[in-house]
N, C-alpha and C positions, 0 to 999 in steps of 0.2 A: 504494499500500500504505499501511497505517496505520503512523505514525511509530514508535511503540513497537516493533511487531513488526518493521518494517525495520531498527531497531538490533540487532536479534538475528540474523536472516539477511535477504538480499535477493536480487533476481533475477540481479544480477551475480554474487553469491558463489555461488548455486546454479548458474548455468551455467558457472562456473570448475570446480567441483565435478564437474559431469558430464563435462568434457572430461578431468579428471584420471583418473576411474574407468572411463570409457569401454572403454579396452582389457581391463579385468578383469571387467567383468560383461556380462550380455546385455540387450539392447533386448528386452524381452519383448512378445509381440504382444497386439494388441486383435481380440477377436471381436464381430462385429457380429450380433445375434440379434433376430429380431422378438418382441416382448413375448407376442405370441399363443402362441408357442411353450410358454410356461410358463401359458397361460390367464389371462394379464393384460391389463390395460386398454391400448388402443392407444398403443404408445410405441416408441421405438427404445432398444434396450440395447445397451452396448458394455462389453464385460467385458475389463477390462484383466488379463492373465494373469500376474502377478507370481510365481505359484506354480510358475512355469517358470524362476525364477532360479536362478543357482548356489546350492546348499546348500538350495533349496526354500524361499525366503522373500525378501521384499524387502529383509530385514536386511543381507544381502551389500553393499548400496550404501552403508549407514552405517559397516559395517566397513572396507571400503576406504578410504573417506573418512578415517576416524581414522588407520588405519596408513600412509596415503600423506602424511598431513599433518603428524604429530605426530612429536616424536622419540622414539624407542623405545630403551629402555634394554637392557642386556646381559641382564636379567631376563626380557625380553620384555613380554607382556601378560597381563592378567586380566580376566575379565568374568563377571558374574552375569546368569542368564538363564532362563526359563522353559524354554528350548529352542532357538527358532529364532536368536536373538540368539547364543547360544554356539555354534551349528553354523556361523552366518556368519563369526563372529571365529575360529573355528577353520580354516575354509576359507581365508580371507584369509591369515591367519598361516602356513599350510601352504604356500600358492602364492608367499608373500614371504620364506619361510625365517626366520619369526620364533618363538620358543618361545611358547607360550600356555597358559595354565590357565584351566580354565571350571569355575564352579559353577552346579548347577542344583539345585532342590528334588527332594522325592520325588514331586510330581506330574508332573514332565516325562515326556512320553511316550516309550515305548521306540523309536519311529521318531527321535526327535530325540535321545535318547542315542546311539543307533547311528550317528547322522550325526557327532556330536561325536567319538566314538571311532574312526569311520573317517578322520576328518581328523587323526587321530594328535595331537591336543592332550591335554594331562592333565586329567582329568575327577575332579571331587568333587561327590557327590550329598549334599545335607546339607538338613535344614530342611525344613517342611512346604509352604512357600509361596516365590515369588520375593523377598519382602523378607528372608527369612531366608537366602538363599544370596547376597544383596546384601552383608549384614553380613558374613558369611564371606570374602567377595571382598575386602573393604575392609581387614580384617584382615591377610589374606595380602599385600596390595598394600603396607600400611605394613610388613610383616616383611621382604619379599623386594625392595622396589623396583620392582617391576612396574609397569607403565603400566595405569592402570583405564580400561576402555573400557565406558562406559555405555550401557545399552540403548536409552535414549531421551531422557535429560535431558542432552543434552551438544550443544553447537553443530556439532561435527563430524558427529555421528550424525544431526542434522536436516538438515543439508546434503545428506547423501547420500541420505535418504530422499527430500528434496524433488525429486530429480532424476527421479522418477515423475512428477511434474506437469508437468514439462518435456517428457518424453516422450510423455504423453496428450496435451497441447495441440498438438505435432507431429503425433500420428498421428489424433487425432480433434478437430480445433479447433471443432467446432460442439456440443460437448456443454454441455447446459443446467445439469446437476445432476451430482455425483459423490458417491457413497456410500462411504464408508471408515469400516473397523471401528477402533475405538478401544482401546488399552490403557493404556501409559503416555502415549500421544498424540504420539510422536514422528514417525509417519508421517503423522497427519493435519495436524499443525501445519505440517511441511515443505510438504505439498502445497498447504496453505490459502496459505501466505507465497508459493509460487511464482504461484498464481493471483490474489492479492491482490484479492479479490471479483469478479472478472471471470466466475467460475463458482459456482455455488451448492455449496458443500462442506458434507454432511450426515454427521455423525458417528453411529455405530451401536455401541452397548455392550450386552452381555449384561445382562439383569436382575439377574443373581447379582453383577455387579461393574461398578456404576455409577460408575465412577472419574470420569469427567468430568462427569456429570449432577450428582453430589453436590458437585463443585468450584463448578460455575457457580452453583449455589443458595446456596454460602456465601460466594462472592465470592473464593474462592482454593483451592489445593489442600488438601484434608482427606481423612483416612483414610476409606476405603470398604471394605464386603464385598470379599471375593477369593475368590470361588466360582465354581461353574458347570462347564459341559462345555468351556468354553474357557479355563479358569483357567491352564493352561500357556502362553497367549499374550496374553490380555487381563484379567489381573488382577493389577497390580503394587501394589495397596493405594492408591496416591494418584498424581494426575496430576503430571507433571514441573512443576518451578518455571519453566523455559525456556519449556516447551510452553504453560503456561496462559494467557499474556497474548496469544500468537498466536491461541489456540483461541477465547479469549473475544470477540476482536476481529474474528476474520475467518470464523468458522464461520456458518452460515446457522442450524443447531440441531441438535439430538441427540435421537435416538429410541434406547428401550430394547426389546430383543427377547428372548423367554424361550428356554430351552435348546431347547425342542421345536421351535421355528422354526428354529433353527441346524440341528438334526438333518434336519428336513425340507428345507432349503436344501441340505444336503451331498447328500441323496438325489435331489433333483431335478436338481442339477447333473451327477450321475452319469447318470441315465436319461435326460436330454435331450441333454447336450453330451459325456457320457463324460469329463468332467473330475473329477478326485478331489480335493477340498478338505478340509484340517483343519478343524475346527470355527471356530477362530478365523479362518481363511481365508474361511469362508463366511459369517460373521456379516454383513456388508455386504450380501449378497444376500437374507439372512433378513428384512430390514427390507421387501423388496418381497413375499416370499413371505408374510409375516404380515400384510400390509397396514398395518404401522408407517408406512410411507411409501407413499402414494398418488400415482402419476404423474398428472400432467397431460395432457390429450389431445396428443398429437404431441410430447411432452417426450421430450428425448434425454438418456438417464440412463447415465453411467457407473457401472460396479460394479467395485470393485477386489477382486479375489481374491488375498488378500495371501498365502497359504502353503499348501503342499500336503504338509507332514511328517506323514504318516500311513501305517501299514504296509498295513493290510489294508481291502478293501472289501467289504461284507456287507451290500448293499442288496437283495438278493433278485431280482436281474435281471442 
């Protein structure tokens, strides 16, 4: 692994985190599918079904890693989220008996708000975007003394999300390329840190929120547009400062997908596999459906379906 990336997190740290959170999270399955089922060129596809995780997304791994490794004050914890991180922190806090207050923006989906309330966390809906909720959560942390659990730009969060890479390597060790959606970048940076270049890790971002794409062009984190159908999970405004050096050094490349490709990916997943993914959770697959990532003959491609927090399916079938 690259020295700078390894200075942030390394394989030993990730393996230790995996052992710590193992009793609290699900080892989610991998589904092997023939690319021809989707009308795609000859390739093997392996879907990592992280949308089956507790609280409906991969975020639960980072939440438990934070709560099990950091000193929790009497005031409990606070988190800002587009929805999935908030649900994960609320779930982990409920299981561990820790008070939690979650700030989400108005764009957070009803499914995610329902999750957070169901886990009995205190919920505050404020601002239009994740960045607004983050500012409000930081004010509350300063006032209350609650411990802030960052959605992506925190070492413990990175370690937790990285355990998915460890699982994928154990379950499907011959994967050539792994497609991973990018929001703040904690997920893809953690996974890339685990593989350390042994697997081609390709980032997938919505065209409406090209956070990492703009950072790579600028040579560092910069503000980016924060819109599109997946804005409640993939539009934090800028990539994380801990995330960026790992992503810049270890990712193969990043592709952009339009919203209509994300919608199509959701529909195809439902029609072909009867799997319901939220927009952000289907974004990685959208790279294949849209042709933004073109498989090589015989290539074994892993696709991370990262979240399933959506209420209704109405794909007409």
